Backbone as a ProteinNet text record, in pm:
[ID]
protein_1_A
[PRIMARY]
XXXXXXXXXXXXXXXXXXXXXXXXXXXXXXXXXXXXXXXXXXXXXXXXXXXXXXXXXXXXXXXXXXXXXXXXXXXXXXXXXXXXXXXXXXXXX
[TERTIARY]
9750.1	9771	9713.3	9735	9691	9539.8	9465.8	9319.1	9271.8	9329	9289.5	9324.9	9440.7	9484.3	9397.2	9370	9284.1	9143.7	9088.2	8953.3	8949.1	9048	9052.5	9069.6	9160.2	9186.2	9061.2	8983.9	8860.6	8754.4	8740.3	8641.9	8672.6	8799.5	8841	8869	8841.4	8861.8	9006.1	9099.2	9240.6	9277.6	9192.3	9197.5	9062.6	9063.5	8938.3	8882.9	8763.1	8699.3	8779.2	8850.1	8927.3	9069	9116.6	9249.9	9250.3	9355.9	9365.2	9398.3	9366.2	9403.6	9555	9600.2	9742.3	9778.1	9892	9930.5	10004.6	10003.3	10075.6	10224.7	10275.8	10418.4	10451.5	10366.8	10389.2	10376.8	10274.7	10257.7	10376.9	10419.3	10531.7	10663.2	10679.6	10801.5	10802	10684	10671.1	10654.5	10581.2	10549.8	10606.3	10633.6	10676	10590.1	10549	10469.5	10533	10529.9	10575.5	10455.2	10424.1	10309.4	10360.6	10325	10364.6	10242.4	10254.9	10144.7	10197.8	10126.7	10165.7	10068.5	10123.5	10042.1	10085.3	9988.5	10020.1	10086.9	10036.3	10088.1	10109.1	10218	10238.2	10264	10216.7	10241.3	10322.7	10426.7	10513.7	10507	10536.9	10542.2	10687.1	10710.2	10842.9	10937.2	11045.2	11144.2	11223.8	11240.8	11321.7	11242.7	11112.8	11025.3	11038.1	11058.3	11076.9	10948.5	10838	10711.4	10602.1	10530.3	10421.1	10307	10252.1	10141.4	10011.6	9909.1	9779.5	9688.2	9580.1	9486.4	9420.2	9395.9	9329.8	9412.3	9541.9	9629.1	9632.7	9646.3	9651.9	9525.3	9409.5	9282.5	9270.1	9309.5	9301.3	9392.7	9515.1	9609.2	9559.2	9512.7	9462	9344.5	9250.6	9132.4	9171.7	9260.4	9301.9	9377.5	9469.2	9544.6	9450	9357.8	9260.7	9180.2	9132.2	9046.9	9123.3	9237.2	9309.6	9380.7	9436.5	9499.3	9392.9	9279.6	9169	9122.5	9110	9070.1	9174.1	9301.8	9408.3	9406.4	9391	9387.2	9270.4	9153.4	9036.3	9057	9126.4	9147.9	9262	9342.7	9458.5	9458.3	9358	9342.4	9459.5	9521.6	9636	9753.4	9785.1	9894.9	9859.8	9733.5	9689.5	9706.4	9666.1	9679.4	9826.3	9913.1	10056.2	10112.9	10071.8	10118.4	10070.9	9944.3	9888.7	9952.4	9976.7	10045.8	10184.5	10252.5	10387.1	10381.6	10282	10268.1	10236.9	10152.5	10113.4	10225.4	10317.9	10425.2	10508.2	10554.6	10637.6	10766.2	10804.1	10930.1	11045.5	11158.2	11276.3	11382.1	11341.9	11443.5	11482.4
10000.9	9858.6	9802.9	9875	9826.7	9808.1	9902.9	9893.4	9771.6	9746.5	9631.2	9500.5	9494.5	9372.3	9345.3	9448.4	9429.5	9387	9448.9	9413.4	9267.4	9226.8	9087.8	8991.5	9023.4	8935.7	8918.1	9023.1	9013	8930.3	8954.3	8878.9	8730	8694.8	8553.6	8494.9	8573.3	8533.2	8494.4	8562.5	8546.2	8633.6	8731.4	8810.6	8791.2	8757.7	8739.8	8876.1	8874	8998.5	9064.2	8984.4	9039.5	9079.8	9035.1	9074.1	9221.2	9293.4	9431.5	9433.6	9544.4	9559.8	9554.6	9506.3	9511.7	9658.3	9700.5	9840.6	9866.8	9991.8	10031	10004.3	10023.6	9997.8	9850.8	9764	9619.7	9574.4	9625.1	9591.7	9644.4	9766.2	9827.2	9755.2	9690.2	9612.3	9481	9437.1	9307.4	9319.3	9420.7	9434.9	9564.5	9562.5	9682.1	9694.9	9815.9	9840.6	9954.6	9941.6	10048	10093	10220.6	10276.9	10388.1	10382.2	10484.8	10567.2	10698.6	10790.1	10896.7	10918	11022.5	11139.3	11258.2	11377.5	11486	11562.3	11674	11787.6	11818.4	11928.9	11882.4	11810.6	11760	11873.5	11852.1	11945.7	11871	11935.7	11872.2	11945.5	11873.6	11931.9	11961	12071.4	12103.7	12158.2	12217.1	12281	12180.2	12059.1	11959.2	11884.8	11906.4	11842.7	11690.1	11638.2	11495	11416.8	11487.3	11417	11480.6	11394.9	11441.4	11487.8	11603.2	11657.8	11649.1	11702.7	11705.4	11596.6	11636.9	11541.3	11454.3	11509.3	11432.9	11311.9	11331.2	11220.3	11116.2	11161.1	11068.1	10984	11047	10974.6	10874.4	10914.1	10823.3	10702.9	10726.4	10616.8	10523.8	10580	10496.9	10411	10471.5	10398.2	10288.1	10318.6	10221.1	10105.2	10135.6	10028.9	9940.8	10002.7	9924.1	9831.6	9887.1	9809.1	9694.3	9724.6	9622.1	9522.3	9568.5	9475.8	9387	9446.4	9367.9	9259.4	9294	9196.5	9085.4	9123.5	9023.6	8930.9	8986.5	8903.4	8805.3	8851.8	8765	8655	8684.4	8587.3	8489.9	8521.1	8438.2	8410.7	8338.2	8322.9	8253.3	8159.1	8090.5	8183.9	8259.7	8355.8	8468.1	8510.1	8615	8569.1	8445.3	8392.7	8385.6	8346.5	8340.3	8479.5	8576.8	8714.6	8766.2	8746.6	8795.9	8723.1	8594.5	8519.3	8573.2	8609.8	8665.9	8802.1	8883.5	9013.8	8995.6	8898	8873.9	8812.9	8743.2	8674.4	8773.9	8731.9	8823.3	8856.2	8981.2	9020.5	9003.5	8972.7	8945.6	9051.9	9176.4	9279.9	9347.4
13411.2	13418.4	13548.3	13655.3	13785.7	13791	13736.9	13738.9	13660.9	13545.2	13463.9	13533.7	13594.4	13662.1	13784.5	13863.4	13981.3	13940.8	13838.2	13793.1	13747.7	13669.8	13622.7	13740.1	13830.9	13945.3	14031	14045.5	14125	14049.7	13917.7	13838.5	13840.5	13831.3	13826.1	13964.3	14067.9	14206.8	14236.9	14170.1	14201.8	14321.3	14349.7	14473	14540.8	14667.9	14740.4	14782.4	14834.2	14879	14991.4	15070	15181.7	15142.7	15025.7	14978.6	14939.8	14975.5	14928.6	14779.2	14713.9	14573.4	14559.4	14445.1	14412.7	14389.4	14439	14427.4	14297	14255.2	14134.1	14150.6	14270.3	14295.5	14273.9	14327.1	14314.5	14168.9	14098.8	13957.1	13877.7	13907.8	13836.3	13856.5	13971.6	13995.4	13917.2	13875.8	13809.6	13659	13613.2	13471.2	13415.2	13286.9	13215.6	13091.2	13062.1	12942	12863.8	12733.8	12645.8	12564.9	12574	12503.9	12414.4	12288.2	12193.1	12155.9	12171.5	12141.5	12046.8	11937	11842.3	11855.1	11877.5	11895.8	11799.2	11749.8	11661.3	11738.3	11856.6	11937.6	12080.8	12107.1	12242.6	12341.9	12463.8	12573.2	12677.9	12727.3	12825.9	12958.3	13064.6	13197.4	13233	13299.9	13351.4	13245.9	13295.8	13208.6	13127	13178.3	13107.7	13001.6	12998.4	12901.1	12906.2	13024.8	13041.6	13058.9	13080.3	13103.1	13018.6	12948.5	12864.6	12953	12924	13001.8	12924.1	12980.7	12913.8	12965.3	13028.8	13087.4	12981.8	12863.7	12757.8	12717.8	12699.9	12661.7	12772.2	12895.3	13007.8	13015.2	13002.1	13007.6	12894.2	12774.3	12658.9	12675.7	12720.9	12740.6	12850.8	12962.3	13071.5	13025.9	12955.5	12909	12811.1	12718.9	12618.4	12681.9	12773	12839.7	12919.9	12995.7	13073.9	12983.1	12872.4	12781.5	12716.4	12654.6	12579.4	12669.7	12779.3	12872.8	12936.6	12971.5	13027.6	12931.6	12805	12703	12691.5	12688.7	12677.2	12797.5	12916.6	13036.8	13030.5	12984.5	12973	12869.7	12762.1	12654.4	12684.1	12783.3	12818.7	12969.4	13018.3	13163.4	13232.9	13166.6	13227.6	13247.8	13144.2	13154.2	13251.5	13251.1	13342.7	13487.3	13516.4	13652.4	13693.6	13600.5	13630.8	13659.8	13581	13601.4	13736.7	13765	13891.8	14009.5	13993.3	14098.6	14125.1	14020.1	14036.8	14105	14070.6	14133.9	14282.8	14314.7	14454.7	14537.9	14473.2	14546.6	14626.8	14742.7	14821.6	14746.6	14754	14688.3	14785.2	14732.1	14815.3	14797.7	14765.3	14745.4	14870.7
[MASK]
+++++++++++++++++++++++++++++++++++++++++++++++++++++++++++++++++++++++++++++++++++++++++++++

């Protein structure tokens, strides 16, 4: 998500050349995404099997999220600007 948001923000000049990229932590505090992936033979990391493993799945999910989120941001510039503005706003936690 962070890569797609930063790319869009730079293209639309919502972040200037001197602004640092938005961080994954900052994006994660503002946005939530639910991604469903169906696999024939899932591989998990760790004994608790709490995290899906496998570089192929990670790459596919990252590429798909970047592509589709990027497209959505481009097609909805007003909402995209509002989202990016909220991510950029100082947090009060």
